[in-house]
Structure formats: structure tokens, C-alpha cells
C-alpha positions in Angstrom: 0.0 0.0 0.0 1.3 3.5 -0.9 1.8 5.9 1.9 2.6 9.4 0.5 4.9 11.6 2.5 3.3 14.6 4.2 5.6 17.5 4.8 4.7 19.3 8.1 5.9 22.9 8.2 6.1 24.6 11.6 7.3 28.2 12.2 8.5 29.1 15.7 9.4 32.4 17.4 9.9 32.5 21.1 7.3 29.9 22.0 9.5 27.7 24.2 6.7 27.4 26.8 4.4 25.6 24.3 6.9 24.2 21.8 7.3 20.7 23.3 3.5 20.1 23.3 3.2 21.1 19.7 6.2 19.0 18.5 4.8 16.0 20.3 1.4 16.5 18.8 3.0 16.2 15.4 5.4 13.3 16.2 2.5 11.3 17.8 0.3 11.4 14.7 -1.1 8.0 13.8 0.1 8.7 10.2 3.9 8.4 10.5 5.3 9.0 7.1 6.1 12.7 7.6 8.9 15.2 6.9 8.8 17.6 9.9 10.3 20.9 8.9 10.9 23.3 11.8 11.9 26.9 11.0 12.9 29.0 14.0 12.6 32.7 13.1 15.5 34.0 15.3 14.1 33.1 18.7 15.9 34.6 21.7 14.5 32.1 24.3 15.4 28.4 24.7 13.4 27.3 21.7 16.4 26.2 19.7 17.6 23.9 22.5 14.3 22.2 22.6 14.2 21.8 18.9 17.7 20.3 18.8 16.8 17.8 21.6 13.7 16.5 19.7 15.6 16.3 16.4 18.4 14.2 18.0 15.7 11.6 18.9 13.6 11.6 15.7 15.2 11.7 12.2 12.0 12.9 10.7 12.7 16.4 12.0 14.6 18.9 9.9 15.4 22.2 11.6 16.6 25.5 10.3 17.6 28.4 12.5 17.3 31.9 10.9 19.7 34.4 12.1 17.2 37.2 12.8 13.5 37.5 13.2 11.8 38.5 10.0 8.2 37.4 10.8 5.9 34.7 9.7 5.8 35.1 5.9 9.5 35.2 5.4 10.0 32.1 7.6 7.2 30.2 6.0 8.4 31.0 2.5 11.8 29.7 3.5 10.2 26.5 4.8 8.3 26.1 1.5 11.6 25.6 -0.3 12.4 22.6 1.9 9.2 20.7 1.3 9.7 17.3 -0.4 6.4 15.5 0.4 3.5 15.0 -1.8 1.3 16.8 0.7 1.9 19.8 2.9 0.5 20.7 6.3 1.0 23.8 8.4 1.1 24.2 12.2 2.1 27.1 14.4 4.4 26.4 17.3 1.7 27.0 19.9 -1.2 25.1 18.3 -1.9 21.4 18.6 -3.2 18.4 16.6 -5.3 15.5 17.7 -3.5 12.2 17.0 -5.6 11.2 13.9 -5.6 14.6 12.3 -3.3 13.8 9.3 -4.7 10.3 8.7 -8.3 11.5 8.6 -7.5 14.3 6.2 -5.4 12.2 3.9 -8.1 9.5 3.8 -10.7 12.2 3.0 -8.6 13.8 0.2 -7.8 10.4 -1.4 -11.5 9.5 -1.4 -12.9 12.9 -2.6 -12.6 13.8 -6.3 -11.1 17.2 -7.0 -10.0 17.7 -3.4 -6.6 19.4 -3.5 -6.9 21.2 -0.2 -8.9 20.6 3.0 -9.3 22.0 6.4 -11.1 20.8 9.6 -13.0 22.2 12.5 -11.0 23.3 15.5 -11.1 23.7 19.3 -9.9 26.8 21.0 -7.7 27.1 24.1 -6.0 29.9 26.0 -2.3 30.3 26.9 -2.8 28.0 29.9 -4.4 25.2 27.9 -7.9 25.9 29.1 -10.8 25.5 26.7 -12.3 28.8 25.6 -14.9 27.3 23.2 -17.7 28.9 25.2 -16.1 32.2 26.1 -14.9 32.7 22.5 -18.2 31.3 21.1 -18.3 33.8 18.1 -14.9 32.7 16.9 -15.6 29.1 17.6 -18.7 29.2 15.5 -16.9 31.0 12.7 -14.4 28.1 12.4 -16.9 25.3 13.1 -20.0 26.5 11.4 -21.6 25.5 8.1 -19.1 26.3 5.3 -19.6 27.1 1.6 -20.1 24.1 -0.6 -18.4 25.2 -3.9 -15.7 27.4 -5.3 -18.1 30.3 -6.1 -19.6 30.3 -2.6 -16.1 30.3 -1.0 -15.1 33.3 -3.0 -18.4 35.1 -2.2 -17.9 34.3 1.6 -14.3 35.5 1.6 -15.3 38.8 -0.1 -18.4 39.5 1.9 -17.5 38.2 5.3 -13.8 37.4 5.5 -11.8 34.4 6.7 -13.4 31.4 8.4 -10.6 28.8 8.0 -8.3 27.6 10.7 -4.7 27.9 9.5 -3.2 24.9 11.5 -5.9 22.6 10.1 -4.8 22.9 6.5 -3.6 19.9 4.4 -3.0 20.5 0.7 -1.2 18.8 -2.2 2.3 20.3 -2.5 1.7 20.9 -6.2 -0.9 23.5 -5.2 1.6 25.4 -3.1 4.1 25.3 -5.9 1.5 26.7 -8.3 0.1 29.4 -6.0 3.5 30.5 -4.8 4.7 32.1 -1.5 2.9 34.0 1.2 2.7 37.8 0.4 5.2 39.4 2.9 3.0 42.5 3.0 0.6 40.8 5.3 1.4 39.9 8.8 -2.0 39.2 10.4 -4.0 38.1 7.3 -1.3 36.3 5.2 -3.2 33.0 5.4 -6.5 34.7 4.3 -4.8 36.1 1.2 -3.4 32.7 0.4 -6.8 30.9 0.7 -8.3 33.5 -1.7 -5.6 32.9 -4.2 -6.2 29.1 -4.0 -10.0 29.5 -4.1 -9.7 31.3 -7.5 -8.4 28.1 -8.9 -9.6 25.2 -6.8 -12.6 24.2 -4.5 -11.9 24.1 -0.8 -13.2 21.3 1.5 -13.7 21.3 5.3 -13.9 18.1 7.4 -16.6 18.8 10.0 -14.7 17.3 12.9 -12.5 19.0 15.4 -9.0 17.7 14.5 -6.9 20.7 15.6 -6.6 23.0 18.7 -5.8 26.6 18.1 -4.3 28.6 21.0 -5.3 32.2 21.6 -3.3 34.3 24.0 -5.7 36.4 26.0 -3.2 38.0 28.4 -1.5 41.2 27.1 1.9 39.8 28.4 1.8 36.7 26.2 0.8 37.4 22.7 0.7 35.5 19.4 -0.7 36.0 15.9 -4.1 35.2 17.2 -4.1 37.9 19.9 -6.4 40.9 19.8 -4.5 44.0 20.8 -5.6 47.3 19.3 -2.6 47.5 17.1 -3.0 43.9 15.8 -6.7 44.4 15.2 -6.0 47.7 13.3 -3.4 45.9 11.2 -5.7 43.1 10.6 -8.5 45.4 9.3 -6.0 47.3 7.2 -4.7 44.1 5.7 -8.3 43.0 4.9 -8.8 46.3 3.1 -5.6 45.8 1.0 -6.5 42.2 0.2 -10.0 43.2 -1.0 -8.4 45.8 -3.2 -6.7 43.0 -5.2 -9.6 40.5 -4.8 -10.6 40.4 -8.4 -7.1 40.2 -9.9 -6.3 37.0 -11.7 -9.9 35.8 -11.4 -11.4 34.0 -14.4 -14.1 36.1 -15.9 -16.7 33.4 -16.0 -15.9 32.5 -12.4 -16.4 36.1 -11.4 -19.8 36.3 -13.1 -21.0 33.1 -11.5 -19.8 34.2 -8.1 -21.1 37.7 -7.9 -23.9 37.9 -10.5 -26.6 38.2 -7.8 -24.9 41.4 -6.6 -24.7 43.1 -10.0 -26.3 46.5 -10.4 -26.8 45.7 -14.0 -27.9 42.1 -14.4 -27.1 42.1 -18.1 -23.4 43.2 -17.5 -21.1 41.2 -19.8 -18.6 43.4 -21.5 -15.1 43.9 -19.9 -16.0 47.5 -19.2 -19.3 46.6 -17.6 -17.6 44.0 -15.4 -15.0 46.5 -14.3 -17.9 48.8 -13.2 -19.5 45.9 -11.3 -16.3 45.2 -9.5 -16.0 48.9 -8.5 -19.6 48.9 -7.1 -18.9 45.6 -5.2 -15.9 47.3 -3.6 -18.2 50.3 -2.7 -20.3 47.9 -0.6 -17.3 46.5 1.3 -17.5 46.5 5.1 -14.5 47.6 7.1 -14.5 47.0 10.9 -18.2 46.0 10.7 -19.2 49.1 8.8 -19.6 49.9 5.2 -16.6 51.7 3.8 -16.7 52.6 0.1 -13.1 53.8 -0.1 -11.9 51.0 -2.4 -14.8 51.4 -4.7 -14.4 55.1 -4.8 -10.8 54.7 -5.9 -11.8 52.3 -8.6 -14.6 54.4 -9.8 -12.3 57.4 -10.0 -10.0 55.4 -12.3 -13.0 54.4 -14.5 -14.2 58.0 -14.7 -10.8 59.0 -15.9 -11.1 56.6 -18.9 -13.5 57.9 -21.6 -14.7 54.4 -22.5 -15.6 53.2 -19.0 -16.9 56.7 -18.1 -19.4 56.3 -21.0 -20.4 52.9 -19.8 -20.9 54.2 -16.2 -23.3 56.9 -17.4 -25.1 54.8 -20.0 -25.6 51.5 -18.0 -25.4 52.8 -14.4 -26.5 56.4 -14.6 -23.3 57.2 -12.7 -21.6 60.5 -13.4 -19.0 62.7 -11.8 -21.8 64.3 -9.8 -22.7 60.8 -8.4 -19.0 60.3 -7.6 -18.9 63.6 -5.6 -21.9 62.4 -3.5 -19.9 59.3 -2.5 -16.7 61.2 -1.8 -18.1 63.5 0.8 -18.3 60.8 3.4 -15.8 60.2 6.3 -14.2 57.3 4.5 -10.7 57.6 5.9 -11.7 57.5 9.6 -10.2 54.5 11.5 -12.7 52.3 13.3 -11.0 52.8 16.7 -11.1 56.6 16.1 -14.7 56.4 15.2 -15.4 54.4 18.4 -13.5 56.9 20.5 -15.4 59.8 18.9 -18.7 58.2 19.6 -17.7 57.5 23.2 -16.6 61.1 23.6 -19.9 62.3 22.1 -21.8 60.0 24.5 -19.9 61.4 27.5 -20.4 65.0 26.3 -24.2 64.3 26.0 -24.2 62.8 29.4 -22.3 65.7 30.9 -24.8 68.1 29.3 -27.8 66.1 30.7 -26.2 66.1 34.2 -25.5 69.8 34.0 -29.1 70.5 33.2 -30.3 68.3 36.0 -27.9 70.1 38.4 -29.2 73.5 37.3 -32.8 72.3 38.0 -31.7 71.0 41.4 -30.0 74.3 42.2 -33.1 76.2 41.2 -35.3 74.0 43.3 -32.9 74.4 46.3 -33.0 78.2 45.9 -36.8 78.2 46.1 -36.7 76.0 49.2 -34.2 78.3 50.8 -36.5 81.3 50.0 -39.4 79.4 51.7 -37.3 78.7 54.8 -36.3 82.4 55.0 -39.9 83.4 54.7 -41.1 80.9 57.3 -38.3 81.9 59.7 -39.2 85.5 59.3 -42.9 84.8 59.9 -42.1 82.7 63.0 -39.8 85.5 64.4 -42.6 88.0 63.9 -45.1 85.9 65.7 -42.8 85.1 68.7 -41.9 88.8 69.1 -45.5 90.0 69.0 -47.3 91.5 72.1 -50.2 88.9 71.8 -47.7 86.0 71.8 -46.1 87.4 75.0 -49.5 88.1 76.8 -50.8 84.6 76.0 -47.6 82.9 77.3 -49.0 82.1 80.8 -52.1 80.5 79.2 -50.0 78.3 76.9 -47.9 77.3 79.9 -51.1 76.2 81.9 -52.5 74.3 78.9 -49.2 72.4 78.6 -49.4 71.3 82.3 -53.0 70.1 81.8 -52.0 68.0 78.9 -49.2 66.3 80.9 -51.6 65.6 83.8 -54.1 63.9 81.4 
């Protein structure tokens, strides 16, 4: 029976605390015919000592120590060059695999026609190994929900919603990696998302609906990884999403584009190259950035189309879109960062609250002033009564009445 070699590529940078568990989860796979490539991206902790120790005990491990840290894309692209197996799997040095992960995926791919790449569902843990499937339910459901069923639906999902694939769960034919090429070094947070899009333009993607991997998320600010959610990482991630969408339609087959996005066309009869360029620009206008619609990419594309007489004519004839229409789009706050928007909204909320409290304070002060005026009036009236002649004359009578009350 033929057992194809699976090359497992792991990138590590300063994850000595979790490195042993990850290495052991790979070496203990039920499928044993693997080439285990470990690229250390210039770690300054004891990672390299740990890697050398495991390599001395298992000849399947090949390790490479880069002199300086150049981040995930550079290290991964270096590792791609060392792959010799018929299949390729990726794992980060803080994630884990269940023992039958590779075997189940390989069996699935060999039995499924046209399957060149597949993923699986995944569990989530924190830096201490505790399950966070419930506390991170939104992310868990994203990775483990119902996934698209065909190439067109994958591309539609990627464009409209974003990534939903767990990087450490991937298994692909090595020939796919050779065809698609390297990771784009421009992307640090969303490099895998860009890669899945490039693959989806050429091949269908499959997902095994079974939890075969464990992805670690570092929730503490003192221990971070590429799955962390600091403000700077989130900002970079959103910016990279924007850049990836800007190139989304490049190198996409025309018929595939039409099949994928026809239901979103503003002109259902669009067919010429110029009309399809217009449709792409309008699709980009409807993009969401940080959960909110942001037409900046579409505005940029429409500006280019308006500058070309041929496409400008098509925009007006088929879409009733003119420079005046363009000006109406460009008067929005399209360059405002989502964090800045949130801060501004919070500031406005606090300002409105201060204004409300100030008005309430003024009302209270006005009411207090009226009460003080009443106290002054009553005090004056009481003083007038107690100093009057009648009050003094009737004093003995009041005294006698008080004694009678006490006796009875």
C-alpha cells in the first residue's frame, strides 16, 4: 500500500513554553510518514535547544535556525523551499493536533474527487491550555459552522465576510503550493486569508466537519501570538483586509467572477469587460471595514474608471453614474479609523451625558433656591409671631395648657 509523504511545516518564534507540546502532537500522529520541517525565526528564548533535543531523537525532524526574526511570511516562504512530500500541512508552534488529524484528512482527500486542499473544525484554548470554546463562542462558531459548498460560494464568503478557516488545520497537495507560490510578505496578520483566496480562485476548498486541531489564543497582554487581539493587531488586521480586498478580483477567471457575484450586479445584463469593471468597483463600494460599510476602495476604482472615456461612458449609460454621483460618494468620512470612530462616539456620548447632568444640576439648584427662600420666609414669619405682644401676653395661658396635657 502506498503511503505518500506529508511535509509538516512549523514556524516558531519565542514559544518555548508551548513548543514541546506542539512538537509531540506532530510526532505522535497515527500517520507516521512525515517530513517535519521546523523553521525557527530568530528566537531569543530556549526554543532552539528544545528543537535540537527532539531532532536528536527523531530523524523525521529537519530544523533551520534563521539568524534574525523576519516574521511569519519570510520564515514560511523559507520553509516552503524545503518541502519534499506529496502533501503539505502547516502548524504554528503554539497550536496542537489531535493524533488522527493527518490520517483522517489524507483519507478524505484520497476519497474525494477534485480535493486538493482541505481544512477541519478546531477547538480553542488559552495560553494555559484551558478550553475557551464557550467564552470565545463567536470565533468558535466561525471556524466550526456550516461552510460554503463550492468554489463560487467560497469566494463570495471571503469577499463579503472574510476568513473562516483555521490555518493549523490545512492539508494540501504540495503541487498546489508550488502553483500558488509564496505568502505575500506585505501581510502579517492576514497572510493566510490572502493565500486561501488565491487558492479559491483556482480550486474548490473542502472542510472536514470534525475537530482535528486545537488553536491557541493568548488572552493575556503579556503573552501574545498572531491570534491575539491587541488594538494594534486588530488595526493591522483590518487594514490588511482592506488591502486584500483591493486585489480580490485580480487573476480571477471572468466566468468564475460572473458566476460568483452575478446576484450582486447592479446591471444584471453586464457582460462586456468595461461593464464587469464597473460591477467590481460597485462591489468594492459595498465592502465593510471593521463591521461598517466603507466605500473607499470602490471610490478609488470608480475614480479610475471615470478618468477613462470608454468606461466613463459605460458608467453613465448603463449605471447612470456620473462625476456628480461620484462627488456624492466622496463627501463621506471614508478615511476614519474604526478605533477613532469608536473613541469619537464614546466622547460624544460622554459629552451628551455631561450636558444632561449639568441641566439636572441646574434644575436642582433652582429648586434648592426656592426651598431656601421658603425657609427664609417661614423663619421671618415665626420670628414676627414670637416677638408680637399677643404672643407674650398669652404665654401664661399656653404654659397652663401644657401642664394640663401632661396631667391627662
